[in-house]
PyMOL Python script that loads the backbone (N, CA, C, O; Angstrom):
from pymol import cmd

cmd.read_pdbstr("""\
ATOM      1  N   MET A   1      -7.079  11.866   3.099  1.00  0.00           N
ATOM      2  CA  MET A   1      -8.143  11.114   2.950  1.00  0.00           C
ATOM      3  C   MET A   1      -9.238  12.131   2.604  1.00  0.00           C
ATOM      4  O   MET A   1      -9.391  13.162   3.258  1.00  0.00           O
ATOM      5  N   ARG A   2     -10.050  11.772   1.467  1.00  0.00           N
ATOM      6  CA  ARG A   2     -11.114  12.685   1.109  1.00  0.00           C
ATOM      7  C   ARG A   2     -12.350  11.885   1.807  1.00  0.00           C
ATOM      8  O   ARG A   2     -12.997  10.991   1.263  1.00  0.00           O
ATOM      9  N   ASP A   3     -12.543  12.386   3.113  1.00  0.00           N
ATOM     10  CA  ASP A   3     -13.617  11.786   3.834  1.00  0.00           C
ATOM     11  C   ASP A   3     -14.945  12.057   3.183  1.00  0.00           C
ATOM     12  O   ASP A   3     -15.826  11.205   3.298  1.00  0.00           O
ATOM     13  N   TRP A   4     -15.190  13.254   2.455  1.00  0.00           N
ATOM     14  CA  TRP A   4     -16.514  13.464   1.815  1.00  0.00           C
ATOM     15  C   TRP A   4     -16.806  12.581   0.722  1.00  0.00           C
ATOM     16  O   TRP A   4     -17.988  12.429   0.415  1.00  0.00           O
ATOM     17  N   LEU A   5     -15.779  11.889  -0.001  1.00  0.00           N
ATOM     18  CA  LEU A   5     -16.073  11.060  -1.003  1.00  0.00           C
ATOM     19  C   LEU A   5     -16.208   9.723  -0.525  1.00  0.00           C
ATOM     20  O   LEU A   5     -16.896   8.955  -1.197  1.00  0.00           O
ATOM     21  N   VAL A   6     -15.657   9.306   0.542  1.00  0.00           N
ATOM     22  CA  VAL A   6     -15.886   8.065   1.193  1.00  0.00           C
ATOM     23  C   VAL A   6     -17.304   8.064   1.785  1.00  0.00           C
ATOM     24  O   VAL A   6     -18.050   7.087   1.717  1.00  0.00           O
ATOM     25  N   GLY A   7     -17.646   9.312   2.412  1.00  0.00           N
ATOM     26  CA  GLY A   7     -18.883   9.412   3.109  1.00  0.00           C
ATOM     27  C   GLY A   7     -20.010   9.133   2.061  1.00  0.00           C
ATOM     28  O   GLY A   7     -20.950   8.381   2.320  1.00  0.00           O
ATOM     29  N   LYS A   8     -19.863   9.795   0.830  1.00  0.00           N
ATOM     30  CA  LYS A   8     -20.671   9.905  -0.245  1.00  0.00           C
ATOM     31  C   LYS A   8     -21.064   8.422  -0.652  1.00  0.00           C
ATOM     32  O   LYS A   8     -22.223   8.017  -0.739  1.00  0.00           O
ATOM     33  N   ARG A   9     -19.938   7.688  -0.886  1.00  0.00           N
ATOM     34  CA  ARG A   9     -20.066   6.307  -1.098  1.00  0.00           C
ATOM     35  C   ARG A   9     -20.787   5.382  -0.132  1.00  0.00           C
ATOM     36  O   ARG A   9     -21.661   4.600  -0.506  1.00  0.00           O
ATOM     37  N   GLN A  10     -20.374   5.509   1.151  1.00  0.00           N
ATOM     38  CA  GLN A  10     -20.952   4.871   2.320  1.00  0.00           C
ATOM     39  C   GLN A  10     -22.379   5.201   2.398  1.00  0.00           C
ATOM     40  O   GLN A  10     -23.160   4.294   2.686  1.00  0.00           O
ATOM     41  N   ALA A  11     -22.834   6.431   2.170  1.00  0.00           N
ATOM     42  CA  ALA A  11     -24.225   6.932   2.228  1.00  0.00           C
ATOM     43  C   ALA A  11     -25.136   6.347   1.260  1.00  0.00           C
ATOM     44  O   ALA A  11     -26.352   6.315   1.448  1.00  0.00           O
ATOM     45  N   LEU A  12     -24.502   5.836   0.121  1.00  0.00           N
ATOM     46  CA  LEU A  12     -25.266   5.240  -0.899  1.00  0.00           C
ATOM     47  C   LEU A  12     -25.068   3.649  -0.747  1.00  0.00           C
ATOM     48  O   LEU A  12     -25.508   2.898  -1.618  1.00  0.00           O
ATOM     49  N   GLY A  13     -24.444   3.195   0.300  1.00  0.00           N
ATOM     50  CA  GLY A  13     -24.329   1.733   0.654  1.00  0.00           C
ATOM     51  C   GLY A  13     -23.660   0.976  -0.304  1.00  0.00           C
ATOM     52  O   GLY A  13     -24.011  -0.189  -0.494  1.00  0.00           O
ATOM     53  N   LEU A  14     -22.584   1.562  -1.045  1.00  0.00           N
ATOM     54  CA  LEU A  14     -21.974   0.949  -2.028  1.00  0.00           C
ATOM     55  C   LEU A  14     -20.447   0.572  -1.650  1.00  0.00           C
ATOM     56  O   LEU A  14     -19.789   1.220  -0.836  1.00  0.00           O
ATOM     57  N   THR A  15     -19.993  -0.509  -2.314  1.00  0.00           N
ATOM     58  CA  THR A  15     -18.627  -0.834  -2.099  1.00  0.00           C
ATOM     59  C   THR A  15     -17.772   0.007  -2.990  1.00  0.00           C
ATOM     60  O   THR A  15     -18.330   0.787  -3.762  1.00  0.00           O
ATOM     61  N   GLN A  16     -16.377  -0.084  -2.951  1.00  0.00           N
ATOM     62  CA  GLN A  16     -15.550   0.717  -3.759  1.00  0.00           C
ATOM     63  C   GLN A  16     -15.846   0.250  -5.146  1.00  0.00           C
ATOM     64  O   GLN A  16     -16.000   1.098  -6.024  1.00  0.00           O
ATOM     65  N   ARG A  17     -15.945  -1.079  -5.435  1.00  0.00           N
ATOM     66  CA  ARG A  17     -16.165  -1.789  -6.780  1.00  0.00           C
ATOM     67  C   ARG A  17     -17.486  -1.146  -7.300  1.00  0.00           C
ATOM     68  O   ARG A  17     -17.507  -0.510  -8.353  1.00  0.00           O
ATOM     69  N   GLU A  18     -18.429  -1.309  -6.633  1.00  0.00           N
ATOM     70  CA  GLU A  18     -19.712  -0.767  -7.114  1.00  0.00           C
ATOM     71  C   GLU A  18     -19.817   0.633  -7.405  1.00  0.00           C
ATOM     72  O   GLU A  18     -20.465   1.052  -8.364  1.00  0.00           O
ATOM     73  N   PHE A  19     -19.101   1.481  -6.475  1.00  0.00           N
ATOM     74  CA  PHE A  19     -19.130   2.945  -6.637  1.00  0.00           C
ATOM     75  C   PHE A  19     -18.222   3.229  -7.824  1.00  0.00           C
ATOM     76  O   PHE A  19     -18.574   4.157  -8.551  1.00  0.00           O
ATOM     77  N   ALA A  20     -17.268   2.667  -8.087  1.00  0.00           N
ATOM     78  CA  ALA A  20     -16.340   2.878  -9.242  1.00  0.00           C
ATOM     79  C   ALA A  20     -16.956   2.566 -10.418  1.00  0.00           C
ATOM     80  O   ALA A  20     -16.696   3.248 -11.409  1.00  0.00           O
ATOM     81  N   ALA A  21     -17.872   1.486 -10.501  1.00  0.00           N
ATOM     82  CA  ALA A  21     -18.553   1.032 -11.671  1.00  0.00           C
ATOM     83  C   ALA A  21     -19.614   2.157 -11.961  1.00  0.00           C
ATOM     84  O   ALA A  21     -19.789   2.530 -13.121  1.00  0.00           O
ATOM     85  N   LEU A  22     -20.306   2.687 -10.942  1.00  0.00           N
ATOM     86  CA  LEU A  22     -21.282   3.792 -11.144  1.00  0.00           C
ATOM     87  C   LEU A  22     -20.661   4.921 -11.734  1.00  0.00           C
ATOM     88  O   LEU A  22     -21.239   5.536 -12.631  1.00  0.00           O
ATOM     89  N   LEU A  23     -19.354   5.310 -11.253  1.00  0.00           N
ATOM     90  CA  LEU A  23     -18.642   6.482 -11.761  1.00  0.00           C
ATOM     91  C   LEU A  23     -17.923   6.157 -13.062  1.00  0.00           C
ATOM     92  O   LEU A  23     -17.493   7.140 -13.667  1.00  0.00           O
ATOM     93  N   GLU A  24     -17.726   5.035 -13.573  1.00  0.00           N
ATOM     94  CA  GLU A  24     -17.103   4.580 -14.726  1.00  0.00           C
ATOM     95  C   GLU A  24     -15.648   4.824 -14.622  1.00  0.00           C
ATOM     96  O   GLU A  24     -15.054   5.337 -15.571  1.00  0.00           O
ATOM     97  N   ILE A  25     -15.002   4.473 -13.476  1.00  0.00           N
ATOM     98  CA  ILE A  25     -13.626   4.551 -13.388  1.00  0.00           C
ATOM     99  C   ILE A  25     -13.095   3.311 -12.910  1.00  0.00           C
ATOM    100  O   ILE A  25     -13.942   2.494 -12.547  1.00  0.00           O
ATOM    101  N   PRO A  26     -11.771   2.945 -12.816  1.00  0.00           N
ATOM    102  CA  PRO A  26     -11.306   1.710 -12.264  1.00  0.00           C
ATOM    103  C   PRO A  26     -11.303   1.898 -10.671  1.00  0.00           C
ATOM    104  O   PRO A  26     -11.184   2.993 -10.122  1.00  0.00           O
ATOM    105  N   VAL A  27     -11.440   0.766 -10.057  1.00  0.00           N
ATOM    106  CA  VAL A  27     -11.486   0.645  -8.629  1.00  0.00           C
ATOM    107  C   VAL A  27     -10.151   1.290  -7.952  1.00  0.00           C
ATOM    108  O   VAL A  27     -10.128   1.905  -6.886  1.00  0.00           O
ATOM    109  N   SER A  28      -9.106   1.031  -8.758  1.00  0.00           N
ATOM    110  CA  SER A  28      -7.714   1.644  -8.167  1.00  0.00           C
ATOM    111  C   SER A  28      -7.639   3.006  -8.159  1.00  0.00           C
ATOM    112  O   SER A  28      -7.004   3.620  -7.301  1.00  0.00           O
ATOM    113  N   THR A  29      -8.354   3.623  -9.222  1.00  0.00           N
ATOM    114  CA  THR A  29      -8.389   5.184  -9.324  1.00  0.00           C
ATOM    115  C   THR A  29      -9.358   5.666  -8.309  1.00  0.00           C
ATOM    116  O   THR A  29      -9.105   6.737  -7.758  1.00  0.00           O
ATOM    117  N   LEU A  30     -10.422   5.024  -7.991  1.00  0.00           N
ATOM    118  CA  LEU A  30     -11.246   5.532  -6.951  1.00  0.00           C
ATOM    119  C   LEU A  30     -10.697   5.438  -5.553  1.00  0.00           C
ATOM    120  O   LEU A  30     -10.941   6.303  -4.712  1.00  0.00           O
ATOM    121  N   ALA A  31      -9.923   4.333  -5.301  1.00  0.00           N
ATOM    122  CA  ALA A  31      -9.158   4.150  -4.071  1.00  0.00           C
ATOM    123  C   ALA A  31      -8.218   5.271  -3.930  1.00  0.00           C
ATOM    124  O   ALA A  31      -8.144   5.903  -2.877  1.00  0.00           O
ATOM    125  N   ALA A  32      -7.407   5.570  -5.091  1.00  0.00           N
ATOM    126  CA  ALA A  32      -6.411   6.639  -4.942  1.00  0.00           C
ATOM    127  C   ALA A  32      -7.129   7.962  -4.746  1.00  0.00           C
ATOM    128  O   ALA A  32      -6.509   8.876  -4.201  1.00  0.00           O
ATOM    129  N   TYR A  33      -8.297   8.132  -5.116  1.00  0.00           N
ATOM    130  CA  TYR A  33      -9.045   9.538  -4.900  1.00  0.00           C
ATOM    131  C   TYR A  33      -9.443   9.573  -3.541  1.00  0.00           C
ATOM    132  O   TYR A  33      -9.272  10.577  -2.849  1.00  0.00           O
ATOM    133  N   GLU A  34     -10.039   8.384  -3.063  1.00  0.00           N
ATOM    134  CA  GLU A  34     -10.603   8.339  -1.656  1.00  0.00           C
ATOM    135  C   GLU A  34      -9.245   8.705  -0.786  1.00  0.00           C
ATOM    136  O   GLU A  34      -9.380   9.627   0.018  1.00  0.00           O
ATOM    137  N   GLN A  35      -8.097   8.142  -0.861  1.00  0.00           N
ATOM    138  CA  GLN A  35      -7.012   8.214  -0.106  1.00  0.00           C
ATOM    139  C   GLN A  35      -6.338   9.630  -0.335  1.00  0.00           C
ATOM    140  O   GLN A  35      -5.421   9.960   0.417  1.00  0.00           O
ATOM    141  N   ALA A  36      -6.726  10.409  -1.266  1.00  0.00           N
ATOM    142  CA  ALA A  36      -6.169  11.651  -1.733  1.00  0.00           C
ATOM    143  C   ALA A  36      -4.723  11.405  -2.178  1.00  0.00           C
ATOM    144  O   ALA A  36      -3.942  12.355  -2.130  1.00  0.00           O
ATOM    145  N   ALA A  37      -4.317  10.253  -2.589  1.00  0.00           N
ATOM    146  CA  ALA A  37      -2.960   9.841  -3.210  1.00  0.00           C
ATOM    147  C   ALA A  37      -2.992  10.415  -4.709  1.00  0.00           C
ATOM    148  O   ALA A  37      -1.939  10.716  -5.270  1.00  0.00           O
ATOM    149  N   ARG A  38      -4.206  10.552  -5.321  1.00  0.00           N
ATOM    150  CA  ARG A  38      -4.322  11.149  -6.669  1.00  0.00           C
ATOM    151  C   ARG A  38      -5.403  12.197  -6.607  1.00  0.00           C
ATOM    152  O   ARG A  38      -6.246  12.246  -5.711  1.00  0.00           O
ATOM    153  N   THR A  39      -5.325  12.957  -7.532  1.00  0.00           N
ATOM    154  CA  THR A  39      -6.284  14.000  -7.802  1.00  0.00           C
ATOM    155  C   THR A  39      -6.607  14.060  -9.263  1.00  0.00           C
ATOM    156  O   THR A  39      -5.696  14.102 -10.090  1.00  0.00           O
ATOM    157  N   PRO A  40      -7.886  14.065  -9.618  1.00  0.00           N
ATOM    158  CA  PRO A  40      -8.339  13.886 -10.985  1.00  0.00           C
ATOM    159  C   PRO A  40      -7.986  15.145 -11.716  1.00  0.00           C
ATOM    160  O   PRO A  40      -7.799  16.176 -11.070  1.00  0.00           O
ATOM    161  N   THR A  41      -7.876  15.128 -13.095  1.00  0.00           N
ATOM    162  CA  THR A  41      -7.825  16.261 -13.867  1.00  0.00           C
ATOM    163  C   THR A  41      -9.039  17.031 -13.749  1.00  0.00           C
ATOM    164  O   THR A  41     -10.051  16.486 -13.306  1.00  0.00           O
ATOM    165  N   VAL A  42      -9.044  18.327 -14.124  1.00  0.00           N
ATOM    166  CA  VAL A  42     -10.275  19.133 -13.970  1.00  0.00           C
ATOM    167  C   VAL A  42     -11.316  18.561 -14.776  1.00  0.00           C
ATOM    168  O   VAL A  42     -12.458  18.446 -14.332  1.00  0.00           O
ATOM    169  N   ALA A  43     -10.984  18.183 -15.966  1.00  0.00           N
ATOM    170  CA  ALA A  43     -12.149  17.460 -16.853  1.00  0.00           C
ATOM    171  C   ALA A  43     -12.707  16.291 -16.035  1.00  0.00           C
ATOM    172  O   ALA A  43     -13.929  16.231 -15.895  1.00  0.00           O
ATOM    173  N   ARG A  44     -12.001  15.449 -15.539  1.00  0.00           N
ATOM    174  CA  ARG A  44     -12.532  14.340 -14.798  1.00  0.00           C
ATOM    175  C   ARG A  44     -13.243  14.740 -13.612  1.00  0.00           C
ATOM    176  O   ARG A  44     -14.340  14.249 -13.348  1.00  0.00           O
ATOM    177  N   ALA A  45     -12.633  15.685 -12.809  1.00  0.00           N
ATOM    178  CA  ALA A  45     -13.283  16.143 -11.596  1.00  0.00           C
ATOM    179  C   ALA A  45     -14.716  16.750 -12.019  1.00  0.00           C
ATOM    180  O   ALA A  45     -15.720  16.443 -11.376  1.00  0.00           O
ATOM    181  N   LYS A  46     -14.771  17.551 -13.034  1.00  0.00           N
ATOM    182  CA  LYS A  46     -16.142  17.883 -13.475  1.00  0.00           C
ATOM    183  C   LYS A  46     -17.170  16.769 -13.939  1.00  0.00           C
ATOM    184  O   LYS A  46     -18.363  16.893 -13.664  1.00  0.00           O
ATOM    185  N   ALA A  47     -16.732  15.774 -14.586  1.00  0.00           N
ATOM    186  CA  ALA A  47     -17.513  14.812 -14.815  1.00  0.00           C
ATOM    187  C   ALA A  47     -17.987  14.091 -13.656  1.00  0.00           C
ATOM    188  O   ALA A  47     -19.185  13.882 -13.462  1.00  0.00           O
ATOM    189  N   LEU A  48     -16.971  13.668 -12.802  1.00  0.00           N
ATOM    190  CA  LEU A  48     -17.375  13.005 -11.471  1.00  0.00           C
ATOM    191  C   LEU A  48     -18.207  13.864 -10.716  1.00  0.00           C
ATOM    192  O   LEU A  48     -19.124  13.324 -10.098  1.00  0.00           O
ATOM    193  N   ALA A  49     -18.075  15.102 -10.638  1.00  0.00           N
ATOM    194  CA  ALA A  49     -18.866  15.905  -9.711  1.00  0.00           C
ATOM    195  C   ALA A  49     -20.324  16.092 -10.262  1.00  0.00           C
ATOM    196  O   ALA A  49     -21.236  16.257  -9.452  1.00  0.00           O
ATOM    197  N   GLN A  50     -20.550  16.075 -11.469  1.00  0.00           N
ATOM    198  CA  GLN A  50     -21.909  15.979 -12.037  1.00  0.00           C
ATOM    199  C   GLN A  50     -22.556  14.763 -11.717  1.00  0.00           C
ATOM    200  O   GLN A  50     -23.756  14.847 -11.451  1.00  0.00           O
ATOM    201  N   LYS A  51     -21.906  13.418 -11.679  1.00  0.00           N
ATOM    202  CA  LYS A  51     -22.458  12.237 -11.346  1.00  0.00           C
ATOM    203  C   LYS A  51     -22.589  12.276  -9.797  1.00  0.00           C
ATOM    204  O   LYS A  51     -23.448  11.559  -9.283  1.00  0.00           O
ATOM    205  N   LEU A  52     -21.902  12.962  -9.112  1.00  0.00           N
ATOM    206  CA  LEU A  52     -21.987  12.950  -7.738  1.00  0.00           C
ATOM    207  C   LEU A  52     -22.898  14.121  -7.018  1.00  0.00           C
ATOM    208  O   LEU A  52     -23.157  14.171  -5.816  1.00  0.00           O
ATOM    209  N   ASP A  53     -23.271  14.937  -7.909  1.00  0.00           N
ATOM    210  CA  ASP A  53     -24.088  16.171  -7.511  1.00  0.00           C
ATOM    211  C   ASP A  53     -23.200  16.976  -6.476  1.00  0.00           C
ATOM    212  O   ASP A  53     -23.684  17.396  -5.425  1.00  0.00           O
ATOM    213  N   VAL A  54     -21.970  17.155  -6.805  1.00  0.00           N
ATOM    214  CA  VAL A  54     -21.107  18.090  -5.855  1.00  0.00           C
ATOM    215  C   VAL A  54     -20.487  19.050  -6.832  1.00  0.00           C
ATOM    216  O   VAL A  54     -20.489  18.873  -8.050  1.00  0.00           O
ATOM    217  N   ALA A  55     -19.957  20.075  -6.212  1.00  0.00           N
ATOM    218  CA  ALA A  55     -19.076  21.086  -7.055  1.00  0.00           C
ATOM    219  C   ALA A  55     -17.832  20.448  -7.207  1.00  0.00           C
ATOM    220  O   ALA A  55     -17.271  19.849  -6.290  1.00  0.00           O
ATOM    221  N   TRP A  56     -17.303  20.589  -8.569  1.00  0.00           N
ATOM    222  CA  TRP A  56     -16.032  19.982  -9.040  1.00  0.00           C
ATOM    223  C   TRP A  56     -14.872  20.470  -8.195  1.00  0.00           C
ATOM    224  O   TRP A  56     -13.985  19.671  -7.895  1.00  0.00           O
ATOM    225  N   GLU A  57     -14.826  21.646  -7.820  1.00  0.00           N
ATOM    226  CA  GLU A  57     -13.730  22.222  -6.950  1.00  0.00           C
ATOM    227  C   GLU A  57     -13.579  21.480  -5.698  1.00  0.00           C
ATOM    228  O   GLU A  57     -12.514  21.640  -5.102  1.00  0.00           O
ATOM    229  N   LYS A  58     -14.519  20.640  -5.159  1.00  0.00           N
ATOM    230  CA  LYS A  58     -14.525  20.030  -3.880  1.00  0.00           C
ATOM    231  C   LYS A  58     -13.199  18.985  -4.007  1.00  0.00           C
ATOM    232  O   LYS A  58     -12.613  18.657  -2.975  1.00  0.00           O
ATOM    233  N   PHE A  59     -12.783  18.509  -5.252  1.00  0.00           N
ATOM    234  CA  PHE A  59     -11.686  17.658  -5.409  1.00  0.00           C
ATOM    235  C   PHE A  59     -10.243  18.226  -5.099  1.00  0.00           C
ATOM    236  O   PHE A  59      -9.261  17.538  -4.818  1.00  0.00           O
ATOM    237  N   PHE A  60     -10.291  19.641  -5.201  1.00  0.00           N
ATOM    238  CA  PHE A  60      -9.158  20.507  -5.114  1.00  0.00           C
ATOM    239  C   PHE A  60      -9.097  21.188  -3.852  1.00  0.00           C
ATOM    240  O   PHE A  60      -8.054  21.760  -3.535  1.00  0.00           O
ATOM    241  N   ASP A  61     -10.134  21.189  -3.071  1.00  0.00           N
ATOM    242  CA  ASP A  61     -10.186  22.032  -1.704  1.00  0.00           C
ATOM    243  C   ASP A  61      -9.457  21.261  -0.596  1.00  0.00           C
ATOM    244  O   ASP A  61      -9.952  20.270  -0.059  1.00  0.00           O
ATOM    245  N   SER A  62      -8.190  21.795  -0.265  1.00  0.00           N
ATOM    246  CA  SER A  62      -7.600  21.092   0.877  1.00  0.00           C
ATOM    247  C   SER A  62      -8.344  20.834   2.041  1.00  0.00           C
ATOM    248  O   SER A  62      -8.116  19.844   2.735  1.00  0.00           O
ATOM    249  N   ASP A  63      -9.353  21.784   2.343  1.00  0.00           N
ATOM    250  CA  ASP A  63     -10.125  21.668   3.622  1.00  0.00           C
ATOM    251  C   ASP A  63     -11.177  20.366   3.404  1.00  0.00           C
ATOM    252  O   ASP A  63     -11.732  19.889   4.394  1.00  0.00           O
ATOM    253  N   GLN A  64     -11.379  19.913   2.292  1.00  0.00           N
ATOM    254  CA  GLN A  64     -12.062  18.760   2.111  1.00  0.00           C
ATOM    255  C   GLN A  64     -11.484  17.435   2.086  1.00  0.00           C
ATOM    256  O   GLN A  64     -12.126  16.393   2.221  1.00  0.00           O
ATOM    257  N   ASN A  65     -10.165  17.536   1.896  1.00  0.00           N
ATOM    258  CA  ASN A  65      -9.295  16.257   1.895  1.00  0.00           C
ATOM    259  C   ASN A  65      -9.185  15.642   3.219  1.00  0.00           C
ATOM    260  O   ASN A  65      -8.522  14.615   3.369  1.00  0.00           O
TER     261      ASN A  65
END
""", "prot")
cmd.dss("prot")
cmd.show_as("cartoon", "prot")
cmd.util.cbc("prot")
cmd.orient("prot")
């Protein structure tokens, strides 16, 4: 589980659907990222990180999952 990603969404008070729309990704993709069932490509991680104002490496840090 990527608790930091779930926490970011919850801090904004958004549902998965709303957060996915904000990030311009499918809800199923967001759910998989939150569950750590999928990891984005480096390019997508960089794009998401820019929107989330976090380091893109956070998606690949096993301590953050």
